[in-house]
C-alpha positions as CSV (number, residue, x, y, z in Angstrom):
1,M,0.2,-0.1,0.1
2,V,1.3,2.9,-1.1
3,E,0.9,6.5,1.5
4,T,-0.9,9.2,-0.1
5,P,0.8,12.4,1.1
6,E,-2.1,13.5,3.7
7,Q,-0.7,10.0,5.8
8,H,3.1,10.8,5.1
9,Y,2.5,14.5,6.4
10,D,1.3,12.3,9.7
11,N,3.6,10.2,10.0
12,V,6.5,12.9,9.5
13,T,4.6,14.7,12.2
14,A,4.0,12.1,14.2
15,E,7.2,11.1,14.0
16,L,8.8,15.0,14.8
17,R,6.2,15.3,17.8
18,S,7.7,11.6,18.7
19,K,11.5,13.0,18.9
20,H,10.5,16.1,20.0
21,R,9.2,14.2,23.1
22,L,12.4,12.6,23.6
23,H,14.5,15.2,23.6
24,A,12.3,16.8,26.1
25,A,12.4,14.0,28.1
26,E,16.0,13.5,27.8
27,A,16.5,16.9,28.9
28,E,14.4,16.3,32.5
29,I,16.0,13.7,33.1
30,E,19.6,15.2,32.4
31,R,18.2,18.2,35.0
32,L,17.4,16.1,37.1
33,S,20.5,14.2,37.6
34,E,22.4,17.1,38.1
35,A,20.5,18.1,40.8
36,L,20.3,14.6,42.1
37,E,24.6,14.6,41.6
38,R,25.3,18.1,43.4
39,I,22.9,16.6,46.8
40,V,25.9,13.5,46.3
41,Q,28.4,15.9,46.3
42,W,26.5,18.0,49.3
43,S,26.7,14.5,51.4
44,E,30.1,13.9,50.8
45,A,31.3,17.5,51.6
46,Y,32.9,16.3,55.4
47,P,34.6,12.7,55.3
48,L,35.4,11.7,58.4
49,D,38.8,11.5,57.9
50,L,38.8,14.8,58.0
51,F,36.0,15.4,60.0
52,P,36.6,12.8,62.6
53,E,33.5,12.4,65.4
54,P,33.1,14.8,67.6
55,D,33.5,13.2,71.7
56,F,29.2,14.1,72.2
57,Q,29.8,13.1,75.9
58,R,32.4,16.0,76.6
59,A,30.3,18.4,73.8
60,H,27.8,17.7,76.0
61,E,29.4,19.0,78.9
62,V,30.7,22.2,77.6
63,L,27.8,23.3,75.8
64,T,25.8,22.7,79.5
65,A,27.9,24.4,81.8
66,H,27.5,27.4,78.8
67,G,23.6,27.1,78.7
68,M,23.7,25.4,75.5
69,T,22.9,21.7,74.3
70,V,23.4,19.5,72.2
71,D,20.2,18.2,70.5
72,A,20.1,22.4,70.0
73,I,23.7,22.2,68.0
74,S,22.6,19.2,66.3
75,A,18.9,20.4,64.7
76,S,20.5,23.8,64.1
77,A,23.1,21.7,61.5
78,M,20.4,19.1,60.3
79,R,18.1,22.1,59.5
80,H,20.8,23.7,57.1
81,V,21.5,20.3,55.8
82,V,17.9,19.3,55.5
83,E,17.0,23.0,53.7
84,G,20.2,22.9,51.1
85,A,18.9,19.1,50.0
86,G,15.4,20.9,49.7
87,N,16.9,24.3,47.8
88,I,18.3,21.7,45.3
89,A,15.0,19.4,45.1
90,R,12.8,21.9,44.7
91,A,14.7,23.7,42.0
92,A,14.8,20.7,40.1
93,L,11.6,20.5,40.2
94,S,10.5,24.2,39.3
95,P,12.7,25.0,36.5
96,E,10.9,28.1,36.5
97,E,12.0,29.3,39.7
98,P,15.7,30.7,40.2
99,E,18.1,28.1,41.8
100,S,19.8,28.4,45.4
101,D,23.0,27.3,46.2
102,A,23.0,25.6,49.3
């Protein structure tokens, strides 16, 4: 069966749309992968060989003596980390919003 010019046009148009959707999907995957890579890089920023675990009992004693707690310091640090990862994720999920560095 020979295709008519209209059928040929429709087939070519459908193929171009399909290629466009594929290209858009590939770009989206790349953009999201880059965001995930940034989160992974952030997770590796403080290696134990450079920043060993502190003596939490001693830190508790020192901080308590000065009216602070390890919990408050830990919560502040975790807030910073989670907000930073959240900023990266939000920027990736909403490309029209400007991305802020975490």
